[in-house]
N, C-alpha and C positions, 0 to 999 in steps of 0.2 A: 521457582522464576523463572520463566522463559528467557529472558534476556540473558542473564547469569549463563543458566545450560548452554547457549547459544554460541555466546562468547568466550567464554572456557573452552567449549570442546573445539573451541579455531574454526566454527562453521562459517564465521564472517568477520570483515576484515575493514569495513565503515561502518559507520555510524547510519548512513542509507540503507545501508543491506539488512541490519537491524531494524529500522524503522518499517521496512516495506514487510520484514517477516512478522513483526508485530502489530502492524495494520493487517494482514490477510490473517493472523489468528484470530483478533478482536471482533473483525466480521464474519466470521464463523461462529462465534459465540455469541447463539441467537435460541429464542425458545421453540419448543417443537411444535407449540400448536399455532404457528403465524400462519399466516394466509400465503398460499404459491408465490403470490406477487414481490411479498416481502423477503420471502427466502431466496428468491433469484432474485433480488436486488444484493442480497448478503454475497451472493458467490461470484455475482458479478465483481463487486466493491473488492473479494479478495482475489480474483484474476486480474482486476488491475494491479491491487498491490503487487502480485509475484511478477505481472509483466514489467512492473518499475524494478523490482530485484535484476531482472535475467537481461534488463536491456531492452525489451520488445515496443515500448514506448519511444518514438521516434523524437528526431530533432525538433520539427514544430508541436509536439505537446509540451516538451521541456521548454522551449520558446516563451508559450501562452502562460506556463507556471512562472518561467521564471519576471513575465514581463507583467504580469496580475498584479502585481503589486505596486507599477510606478504609475504615477499619473502624471500623464505627458499632455501638456496643452501649452498656449502662447499664454 
């Protein structure tokens, strides 16, 4: 199991890191017969997960994620 292997090996120290790795792995588990557009989207999704892992997503993106769940109004 991926999560046990990664955590047991000491490769990640935070749940956020584990979730990003698992998201990347899940994005790359695709059928070989998919159209190129869907394969490209899977690769883009995996790259985005790895960007989160490495901290390459900037503060604006984090703020968008955080505040997307809040309903702000009068």
